[in-house]
C-alpha atoms as one frame of an Amber mdcrd trajectory, in Angstrom:
protein
  -0.498 -23.260  -4.980   1.001 -19.796  -5.299  -0.461 -17.185  -2.937   1.297
 -13.912  -3.741   1.174 -11.022  -1.312  -0.422  -7.772  -2.441   2.720  -6.344
  -4.045   3.603  -9.557  -5.888  -0.003  -9.844  -7.114   0.193  -6.250  -8.413
   3.443  -7.053 -10.249   1.910 -10.162 -11.847  -1.202  -8.177 -12.793   0.879
  -5.417 -14.292   2.851  -7.930 -16.373  -0.385  -9.427 -17.694  -1.735  -5.957
 -18.545   1.492  -5.259 -20.459   0.806  -8.305 -22.629   3.102 -10.820 -20.969
   2.154 -14.472 -20.868   2.548 -15.386 -17.195   2.964 -19.102 -16.478   2.703
 -20.057 -12.803   3.969 -23.545 -11.913   1.766 -25.969  -9.962   4.349 -26.503
  -7.216   7.337 -24.553  -5.899  10.918 -25.521  -6.635  12.466 -25.754  -3.200
  10.940 -22.668  -1.552  10.391 -20.508  -4.647   7.791 -20.348  -7.363   9.612
 -19.459 -10.567   6.995 -17.738 -12.694   7.836 -17.816 -16.420   7.278 -14.638
 -18.433   7.201 -14.111 -22.188   6.064 -11.437 -24.630   7.324 -11.325 -28.179
  11.104 -11.149 -27.989  11.150 -10.809 -24.183  11.426 -13.755 -21.848  12.247
 -14.033 -18.184  11.369 -15.212 -14.723   9.844 -13.757 -11.598  10.783 -15.556
  -8.385   8.106 -15.495  -5.679   8.591 -16.850  -2.151   6.482 -19.954  -1.520
   6.172 -19.140   2.191   5.176 -15.474   2.271   4.351 -14.769  -1.382   6.914
 -11.989  -1.720   8.372 -10.977  -5.072  12.074 -11.757  -4.644  13.763 -11.173
  -7.990  13.033 -10.724 -11.666  15.180 -11.364 -14.688  14.222 -10.224 -18.213
  16.094 -10.910 -21.457  15.644  -9.282 -24.846  16.314 -12.196 -27.234  17.858
 -10.578 -30.352  20.988  -9.372 -28.554  20.604 -11.282 -25.251  20.528  -8.056
 -23.244  19.506  -8.934 -19.707  18.101  -6.844 -16.860  17.668  -8.117 -13.314
  16.172  -6.656 -10.161  15.892  -7.888  -6.576  13.152  -6.784  -4.206   9.674
  -5.524  -4.990  10.577  -1.837  -5.357  13.414  -2.560  -7.799  11.222  -4.980
  -9.764   8.617  -2.233 -10.120  11.403   0.125 -11.203  12.472  -2.384 -13.850
   8.889  -2.614 -15.113   8.758   1.185 -15.343  11.774   1.183 -17.674  10.667
  -1.733 -19.853  10.622  -0.423 -23.440   8.261  -1.762 -26.090  10.978  -3.112
 -28.403  14.008  -4.090 -26.365  17.143  -2.635 -24.863  20.369  -1.455 -26.375
  23.669  -2.561 -24.968
């Protein structure tokens, strides 16, 4: 069972508030929970440490042109969320 730390829980909450469907797996893969994210044309993953519940990395893809953004570490993930536009990225 995923037990995110405070920062990871805030990131997951913020994604849900932004309209993302957040799918948390029942068990970790190796030592990481790979949380699936989707909203309209966006899809991605948020990796959360199974041991300490830390947000490790996030990858988001805008489907029409396969533009991808990634971030590692909680502060950079939050920065990525701050720049997430409503209708996708340009290359």
